[in-house]
N, C-alpha and C positions, 0 to 999 in steps of 0.2 A: 493861237493865244499870243498876246502881247508879251514882249520880253519883260523881265523883272525891272531893269533900269527904266524902261518906258512907263511901266505901271507906277514905279516910285515917283517919277517926274510928274505924272498925272495927279497923284495924291498930293504932291507938293503944291501944285497949282490949285487944287480943289480945297484943301484945308487952309484956313486963314491964320493959323497960329505961328507961322514962321516969322521971325523978326526981320529977315531980309528977303528980297525978291530978286532972284537971279534971272537972267534971260533964259529962254527955253533951252538953247544950246548949252549954256553954262550949267543949268540944272540937270540936264540929261548927262553931261560928262561927269558932273559931281557924283550923281547916283550910280552911274556905271562904274566909275573908278572905286568908290567906297564899297559897293556891293561885291565887286570882283576881289578886292583885297580883304574882305571879311569884316570891315568896320560896320557895315549895315547887315543885320541878321533879319531874315524874313520868315514869316509863317505863311505857307502856301497850301492851298487845297485846289486840286485840279488845275494847277497852273495860275491860279488867281492869288495875288498878294492880299491876305486878310489882315496882316499886321506886320510891324517891323519895329526895330529899335536900332539906334546908332550908338556905338560904344568906341571910345578912343582911349588907349592905354598909354600912359606916360609915367615912367618911374614906378611909384607904388600907388598910383591913382588911376581909377577907371572913371572916365567922364561919360555919363549917359545922356544922350540927346534924342529928341524927336521920337518919342514913343508914340506909335499910331496903331490903333485897332479899329477896323471897320465898324461903324456904329452898330449894326445888327449882330456883331460877333463879340461885343464887349462883355457879355456875361456867360461866355462858354469856354471851350478848350483853347481858344487862341491866346488869351491872356495867360492862362496856366502854362501853355506850351512855351511861350516866349519867356516867361518868368523862370521856368525850370532850366531852359537853355542858357539864359543869362548867367545863372549861378553855377550851373554844371561846367561851363566853359571858362569860368573866371580863373585866371592864373593865380597860383598860390601866393606869389609875392605881392599881390594887390592888397593894400591896407585900407584904402578909402574909396568910396564910390560917391561921386559928385553929380549933381544934376539940378534941374529946376522943376518945380511943381507949379502948375497953374491953379490959382484959387478960383472959387466960383465967380468972383467979381472980375476975372480976367487978368488980374495982376499975377506976377510970377514971384516966387521966393526960392532962394537957394536951399538945397537939401544936401546934407553930407551924412553918409552912413560910414561908421568906422568898424573895422574888423576886431572882434573880441572872441577869444577862445576858439578860433578857427572858423567862426561863422559871422555873417553880416546881419545884424539886427534879427528880425524874424522873417523867415522864408520857408 
């Protein structure tokens, strides 16, 4: 089975929604470093990456990037598992979650979720 960083790099090149395009070596090193330090969280089954998200913490903000779920897994446990993991591992000091959402027309818009009464929105 291929390593997780290698699978993440292959997903990076397969999917067309990334705003930048790194060289293969840069992309592999990026995914390896961020997977190893915990910024990229993956959902695997039998060694295959079925989904992942990237999260970066700074001060009281969590920035969520590049959420991916393999197409045939989008309506099953993969999304639910990543969703639960994201909120379960959220440090208590985080007050805001920022990210972007892609609209049906391909445009992106910024999304900010604020913490209220100990919870983030609905989850």
